[in-house]
C-alpha positions as CSV (number, residue, x, y, z in Angstrom):
1,M,57.9,-20.6,177.8
2,A,56.0,-21.7,180.8
3,K,52.9,-20.2,181.7
4,S,51.9,-19.2,184.8
5,S,48.0,-20.6,185.3
6,S,45.3,-18.3,187.2
7,T,43.8,-21.8,188.7
8,P,44.7,-23.1,191.5
9,A,47.4,-26.0,191.5
10,R,45.4,-28.5,193.8
11,H,43.1,-31.2,193.0
12,P,39.5,-31.4,195.0
13,E,39.7,-33.9,197.7
14,P,38.0,-37.0,196.5
15,A,34.3,-36.7,197.5
16,A,35.1,-39.1,201.1
17,A,34.6,-37.0,204.1
18,E,34.5,-38.1,207.7
19,S,31.0,-39.1,207.8
20,Y,27.7,-38.8,205.5
21,E,26.5,-36.3,207.9
22,A,29.8,-34.2,207.1
23,A,29.4,-34.3,203.9
24,L,25.4,-33.4,203.7
25,A,26.9,-30.5,206.2
26,E,29.3,-29.4,203.7
27,L,27.1,-29.6,200.5
28,D,24.7,-27.3,202.8
29,R,27.4,-24.7,202.8
30,L,28.2,-25.3,199.5
31,V,24.7,-24.8,198.0
32,E,24.1,-21.7,200.1
33,R,27.3,-20.2,198.7
34,M,25.8,-20.9,195.5
35,E,22.2,-19.5,195.9
36,S,23.7,-16.9,197.1
37,A,25.0,-15.3,193.6
38,Q,28.2,-13.9,194.7
39,L,30.5,-16.5,193.9
40,P,32.6,-15.8,190.7
41,L,31.8,-18.1,187.9
42,E,35.4,-20.0,188.3
43,Q,34.6,-20.4,192.1
44,L,31.2,-21.4,191.3
45,L,32.0,-24.4,188.7
46,Q,34.7,-25.3,191.5
47,T,31.6,-25.4,194.2
48,H,29.4,-27.3,191.8
49,Q,31.9,-29.8,191.4
50,R,32.6,-30.7,194.5
51,G,28.6,-30.5,195.4
52,A,28.7,-33.3,192.6
53,E,31.6,-35.3,194.4
54,L,29.7,-34.8,197.6
55,L,26.2,-35.6,196.3
56,A,27.7,-38.6,194.6
57,Y,29.3,-39.6,198.3
58,C,26.5,-39.2,199.6
59,R,24.0,-41.6,197.2
60,Q,26.7,-44.0,197.7
61,R,26.5,-44.0,201.5
62,L,22.7,-44.1,201.4
63,Q,23.2,-47.5,199.3
64,A,25.2,-49.2,201.0
65,V,23.0,-48.6,204.0
66,Q,20.3,-49.8,202.0
67,Q,21.9,-53.0,200.9
68,Q,23.0,-53.8,204.8
69,V,19.2,-52.8,206.0
70,Q,18.0,-55.2,203.3
71,I,20.1,-57.7,204.4
72,L,19.5,-57.2,207.9
73,E,15.8,-57.8,207.4
74,A,15.8,-60.5,205.4
75,G,18.2,-62.4,208.0
76,Q,15.0,-61.3,210.6
77,V,12.7,-62.3,208.2
78,Q,14.2,-65.9,207.5
79,A,14.8,-66.4,211.3
80,W,11.2,-65.4,212.6
81,P,8.8,-68.8,212.2
82,S,6.4,-68.4,209.2
83,G,3.0,-68.3,210.8
84,A,3.6,-68.4,214.2
85,G,1.5,-66.1,215.8
86,A,0.5,-65.2,219.8
């Protein structure tokens, strides 16, 4: 009664990677594999899904860093007296 599936039982890990750089490197490798046109359709789909996860992770990290930079810049601008020139 139980049907065996040809797809692996594993679920992809969340897009969290060791770092932004590691996620970007993995994304680059996935793009190269996809562009090689050597992947079967099912693997192509899985690779695309993983790439989308990594892309979302990278975008999230970039957004977080941009927010931190804005906060730091706002703090620096406020710390300098306005109109001070040497």
